[in-house]
C-alpha positions in Angstrom: 28.6 99.5 -16.0 26.0 98.7 -18.6 22.6 100.5 -17.8 19.5 99.2 -20.0 16.8 101.9 -20.2 13.3 100.8 -21.4 11.5 103.0 -23.6 7.9 102.9 -25.0 6.5 104.5 -28.5 3.3 106.3 -27.6 0.8 108.8 -29.3 1.9 112.5 -28.8 0.0 113.6 -25.8 -0.6 117.0 -27.7 -2.6 114.7 -30.3 -5.6 112.8 -30.5 -6.2 109.6 -28.6 -8.5 107.1 -30.8 -9.4 103.2 -30.3 -9.9 101.1 -33.2 -13.4 99.7 -32.3 -12.8 96.7 -34.4 -9.2 95.6 -32.8 -9.7 97.5 -29.4 -6.2 98.8 -30.0 -5.0 102.5 -30.0 -4.7 104.1 -33.4 -1.0 104.7 -33.0 -1.2 106.8 -36.1 -3.9 109.2 -35.0 -1.2 111.6 -33.9 2.7 112.0 -33.9 4.7 108.5 -32.8 7.1 109.7 -29.9 9.0 108.3 -27.2 7.1 108.5 -23.8 8.3 111.7 -21.9 9.0 109.6 -18.7 11.1 107.2 -20.9 13.2 110.4 -22.1 13.7 111.1 -18.4 14.7 107.6 -17.3 17.1 108.0 -20.5 18.5 111.2 -19.3 19.3 109.8 -15.7 21.6 107.2 -17.6 23.0 109.2 -19.7 24.0 111.9 -17.2 25.7 109.0 -15.4 27.6 107.9 -18.5 28.8 111.4 -19.1 30.4 111.5 -15.7 31.6 108.0 -15.6 33.8 106.7 -18.3 33.3 103.4 -19.5 29.5 103.2 -19.1 27.4 101.7 -21.6 23.9 102.8 -22.0 21.4 100.5 -24.1 17.5 101.4 -25.0 15.2 98.7 -25.0 11.8 98.6 -26.2 8.9 96.3 -27.5 7.2 97.9 -30.4 5.8 97.5 -34.0 8.6 97.6 -36.8 7.4 101.1 -37.6 8.6 102.3 -34.6 12.2 102.0 -35.3 12.7 105.5 -36.1 11.4 106.6 -32.9 13.4 104.0 -30.8 16.5 105.3 -33.0 16.0 108.8 -31.1 17.5 107.2 -28.0 20.6 106.6 -29.9 20.7 110.0 -31.1 20.2 111.3 -27.7 23.4 109.4 -26.5 22.7 105.8 -26.2 25.2 103.4 -27.5 23.1 100.6 -29.0 19.5 99.7 -29.0 17.4 96.6 -28.7 13.9 96.4 -30.2 11.5 93.5 -29.9 9.3 93.1 -32.8 6.6 90.4 -33.6 3.2 90.6 -35.2 2.1 88.2 -32.2 2.6 91.0 -29.7 -0.1 93.3 -30.9 -2.4 94.0 -28.1 -0.1 92.2 -25.5 -1.4 92.8 -22.1 0.9 93.7 -19.1 2.0 90.3 -18.1 3.3 89.2 -21.8 5.0 92.8 -22.1 6.7 92.2 -18.9 7.8 88.3 -19.7 9.1 89.9 -23.0 11.0 92.8 -21.7 12.6 90.8 -19.0 13.7 88.0 -21.7 15.5 90.5 -23.5 17.0 91.9 -20.5 18.4 88.1 -19.8 20.2 88.5 -22.8 22.3 91.4 -21.9 24.7 91.6 -19.1 23.0 94.6 -17.1 23.7 96.2 -13.9 21.1 98.4 -13.9 17.7 99.0 -15.5 15.9 102.2 -15.5 12.3 102.7 -16.6 9.5 105.2 -16.3 7.2 105.0 -13.6 3.8 105.2 -15.9 3.4 105.3 -19.4 0.8 108.1 -20.9 -0.8 105.8 -23.0 -1.5 102.4 -20.9 -0.9 104.3 -17.6 -0.6 101.0 -15.7 2.3 101.6 -13.6 3.2 97.9 -13.1 5.7 97.0 -15.7 9.0 98.1 -13.6 7.8 95.9 -10.8 6.8 92.8 -12.8 9.9 92.9 -14.7 11.8 93.0 -11.7 10.0 90.1 -10.3 10.6 87.9 -13.1 14.4 88.7 -13.2 14.4 88.1 -9.2 16.5 91.5 -8.7 15.5 94.2 -6.1 13.2 96.9 -7.7 13.2 100.7 -6.2 10.5 102.0 -7.9 8.6 105.7 -8.3 11.9 107.5 -7.3 11.9 111.4 -7.5 15.8 111.4 -7.1 18.4 108.9 -8.0 21.8 108.3 -7.3 24.0 105.6 -9.0 27.4 104.3 -7.6 29.3 101.5 -8.5 27.6 98.7 -6.9 24.4 100.3 -5.8 21.4 102.5 -6.4 19.5 104.7 -4.1 16.9 107.8 -4.3 13.7 109.3 -2.6 10.4 107.9 -3.0 7.3 110.3 -2.0 4.8 109.0 0.4 1.9 110.3 2.1 3.9 111.5 5.2 7.0 112.8 3.2 9.8 110.9 1.8 11.1 107.5 2.1 14.9 106.6 1.2 15.3 103.6 -0.9 18.3 101.6 -2.1 19.6 98.5 -3.7 22.7 96.7 -4.4 23.3 96.0 -8.2 22.1 94.3 -10.2 18.7 96.2 -9.8 15.7 97.9 -11.7 14.5 101.3 -10.7 11.6 103.4 -12.1 11.5 107.3 -12.1 8.8 110.0 -12.1 8.4 113.2 -13.6 10.4 114.8 -10.8 13.7 113.9 -12.6 15.1 116.6 -15.1 13.9 116.9 -18.7 15.7 114.8 -21.2 18.4 116.3 -23.6 17.7 117.0 -27.1 19.3 115.3 -29.6 22.0 117.4 -31.8 23.0 116.8 -35.3 26.3 115.1 -34.6 24.0 112.5 -32.3 21.6 112.1 -35.0 24.1 111.3 -37.6 26.2 109.1 -35.3 22.8 107.3 -34.3 22.8 105.8 -37.9 26.2 103.8 -37.5 25.1 102.7 -33.7 24.0 98.9 -33.3 20.5 98.2 -33.4 19.2 94.6 -32.8 16.1 93.4 -33.6 14.5 90.6 -31.7 11.5 88.3 -32.3 9.7 86.2 -30.0 11.4 83.1 -31.3 14.8 84.7 -30.4 13.3 84.9 -26.9 12.0 81.6 -27.0 8.6 82.8 -25.8 5.3 81.5 -26.7 2.3 84.3 -26.2 -0.3 81.5 -26.7 1.5 79.2 -24.1 -1.6 77.5 -22.1 0.4 77.5 -19.0 0.7 81.5 -18.9 -1.9 83.9 -17.3 -3.1 86.2 -20.1 -5.8 88.6 -20.1 -8.3 88.5 -23.0 -10.5 91.7 -24.3 -14.1 90.6 -25.0 -15.7 93.8 -25.8 -14.9 97.5 -26.7 -16.7 100.8 -27.1 -16.2 104.4 -27.6 -16.5 106.4 -24.2 -19.9 108.3 -24.4 -19.9 111.9 -24.9 -19.9 114.0 -21.7 -23.6 114.8 -20.7 -24.5 118.3 -19.1 -24.6 118.5 -15.5 -27.6 118.8 -13.2 -28.4 122.5 -12.3 -30.0 123.0 -8.9 -31.6 126.6 -8.4 -32.1 127.3 -4.8 -35.9 128.1 -4.2 -35.7 127.0 -0.6 -35.4 123.4 -1.3 -31.8 123.1 -2.7 -30.8 120.7 0.2 -33.3 118.4 -0.7 -32.6 118.5 -4.4 -28.8 118.1 -3.6 -29.8 114.8 -1.3 -32.0 113.5 -3.8 -29.2 113.8 -6.6 -26.7 112.2 -4.3 -29.2 109.1 -3.5 -29.9 108.7 -7.3 -26.4 108.4 -8.2 -25.5 106.4 -5.4 -23.2 108.9 -3.8 -24.6 109.0 -0.2 
């Protein structure tokens, strides 16, 4: 079985988050660059299955800048057999649609049985990439799974709902996304770090994928303005002198909350 895990480099959640007001893009160097934690959990699902099932190949796939290669290589140090990174200057600031197209095109080059992704990245927080990629690939999508069970020809798990939990399953090939309910990822050991230097690492461009980000037939979102979030202002303090109810009602009406 071949399992491909989608990983993403993000700014460390414990560091600063800043936007470049000229480009509107995140300042990736404002804090340490790391693999998104939810992506590591997705990788752990794949590696745990590979540990128990000989012959399983785990591949990490990422769309990122060339400088992100070292971060992607951490997936190899954790235990993945190979890595694929899509690198192209034209992908800077790619919207969700283009990102999904690129990842799907890269996946179509691999003979995958199962694709595993995190449900929500900590930077963009779009939460739709797994479903969009599955739609392009025309494979079943079992998203937002809190548990995962993989067999030779199917994948299943539970998804939380407002009323409890829903059991979902799909025949392979398929794509799933996982939540933070899945176990923490393993840490790379010294042996894994050294072995990662010799593992296959393929770099692809848009030309390799036969994709044109400026294709007039494709739907793309375009950023028109960008500004910093204004500083938080002090809240309104109401002192009850017999008219607190009226003051509260006035506040709600003024802020269109009533």
